[in-house]
C-alpha positions, 0 to 999 in steps of 0.5 A: 500500500503506497499511499493512505486513503486520506492521501488518495482523497486529497489527490482526487479533490485536487484533480476535480477543481471547479472548472473541470467539474463545471465542464463535466457537469455541462457535458453531462447536462448536454448529453441528457438534453440530447437523449431527451430530444432523441427519445421525444422525436422517435 
C-alpha cells in the first residue's frame, strides 16, 4: 500500500477543481438534453 486513503482523497479533490467539474457537469447536462430530444422525436 503506497499511499493512505486520506492521501488518495486529497489527490482526487485536487484533480476535480471547479472548472473541470463545471465542464463535466455541462457535458453531462448536454448529453441528457440530447437523449431527451432523441427519445421525444422517435
